[in-house]
C-alpha positions in Angstrom: 11.7 -1.0 18.9 12.1 -1.1 15.1 10.5 -3.9 13.0 12.9 -6.5 11.8 13.2 -7.2 7.8 10.4 -10.3 8.0 8.2 -7.8 10.0 8.8 -5.4 7.3 7.8 -7.6 4.4 4.8 -8.7 6.2 3.4 -5.0 6.8 4.4 -4.3 3.5 2.6 -7.5 1.7 -0.6 -6.7 4.0 -0.2 -3.0 2.8 -0.2 -4.0 -0.8 -3.0 -6.1 -0.5 -5.3 -3.3 1.0 -4.2 -1.2 -1.8 -5.3 -3.8 -4.3 -8.3 -4.2 -2.3 -9.3 -0.3 -2.5 -8.2 -0.5 -6.4 -11.2 -3.6 -6.9 -13.4 -1.0 -4.7 -12.6 1.7 -7.4 -13.3 -0.7 -10.3 -16.6 -2.1 -9.2 -17.4 1.3 -8.2 -17.0 2.5 -11.9 -18.9 -0.2 -13.1 -21.8 0.7 -11.1 -22.1 4.1 -11.8 -21.3 3.4 -15.4 -24.6 0.7 -15.7 -26.9 3.1 -13.6 -25.9 5.8 -16.0 -26.4 3.9 -19.1 -29.6 2.7 -17.1 -30.9 6.3 -17.1 -29.9 6.6 -21.1 -32.3 3.5 -21.9 -34.7 5.2 -20.0 -34.8 8.2 -22.0 -34.7 6.5 -25.1 -37.5 4.3 -24.1 -39.6 7.6 -23.1 -38.8 9.3 -26.3 -39.6 6.4 -28.2 -42.8 6.1 -26.2 -43.6 10.2 -26.5 -46.9 9.8 -27.8 -48.3 7.5 -25.2 -46.9 9.2 -22.3 -48.5 12.9 -21.9 -45.7 14.1 -19.3 -42.6 12.6 -21.3 -41.0 15.8 -21.4 -41.2 16.0 -17.3 -39.6 12.5 -16.9 -37.1 12.9 -19.5 -36.0 16.0 -17.4 -36.2 14.7 -14.2 -33.9 11.7 -15.8 -31.2 14.4 -17.1 -31.3 15.9 -13.7 -30.6 12.5 -12.0 -27.8 11.9 -14.6 -26.2 14.9 -13.7 -26.1 14.3 -10.2 -25.3 10.7 -10.2 -22.0 12.1 -12.9 -21.1 14.5 -10.2 -21.2 11.9 -7.5 -19.3 9.4 -9.5 -16.4 12.3 -10.3 -16.4 12.5 -6.6 -15.9 9.0 -5.7 -13.0 9.0 -8.2 -11.3 11.8 -6.9 -12.0 10.4 -3.5 -10.6 6.6 -4.5 -7.6 8.5 -6.3 -6.6 10.3 -3.2 -6.9 7.1 -1.3 -4.6 4.9 -3.4 -2.3 7.7 -3.9 -1.9 7.7 0.1 -1.4 4.3 0.3 1.2 3.9 -2.4 3.2 6.7 -0.8 3.3 5.0 2.6 4.2 1.4 0.3 7.2 3.7 -1.1 8.1 5.1 2.5 8.1 1.0 3.7 10.4 -0.1 0.4 13.1 2.6 1.4 13.8 0.0 4.8 13.6 -3.0 2.5 16.3 -4.7 0.1 14.3 -3.6 -3.0 12.0 -0.6 -3.7 9.6 -2.2 -6.6 7.1 0.7 -6.6 9.8 3.4 -6.3 11.9 2.0 -9.4 8.6 1.4 -11.4 7.3 5.4 -10.8 10.9 6.3 -11.8 11.0 4.2 -15.0 7.4 5.5 -16.0 8.3 9.0 -15.2 11.7 8.9 -16.8 10.0 8.8 -20.4 12.6 6.6 -21.7 10.6 5.5 -25.3 9.4 8.8 -25.5 5.7 7.4 -24.3 3.7 9.5 -22.5 2.1 7.6 -19.5 -1.5 8.5 -19.1 -2.6 8.5 -15.3 -5.8 6.1 -15.1 -7.5 8.2 -12.8 -7.2 11.2 -15.7 -9.2 8.6 -17.9 -11.7 7.4 -15.3 -12.6 11.2 -14.6 -13.2 12.2 -18.6 -16.3 9.8 -18.6 -18.3 11.3 -15.7 -17.6 14.5 -17.2 -18.5 13.6 -20.5 -21.8 11.9 -19.5 -22.4 15.4 -17.3 -22.1 17.1 -20.4 -24.3 14.8 -22.5 -27.0 15.0 -20.0 -26.5 18.8 -19.5 -27.0 19.8 -23.3 -30.1 17.2 -23.5 -31.6 19.1 -20.7 -30.9 22.1 -22.1 -32.4 21.0 -25.6 -35.8 20.1 -24.0 -36.2 23.3 -21.8 -35.4 25.5 -24.6 -37.7 23.7 -27.0 -41.0 22.6 -24.7 
């Protein structure tokens, strides 16, 4: 037995809430990784400042750079995973909308993709993915600098 419109609306509302929860977790996850990587940068700058007092400072900075690279990769993988999860959730919502009187998300995406104002829409996930890669490159460059000047 197919659900009636009221049941579909309830299912739709529930799924919208679930998608919103995933987006909220995604934002908190990004904040966590950014805070963690910022702390590593602060630790590296502290070690550089105190390098005369710490005899093995180079080893500590190299370890911090490797940790920064690994965390950046894990962060990027989390972003990709959340992107896939959100895509599936929004596709399900679009499929549900076909059975409802008005398809909000489908029309929204159609408007964005139609490019009426000649403004190119940049997906947030592309912007999100830039920062872990950028930080990974910075950590890698610092690591290479330390290894070649050791």
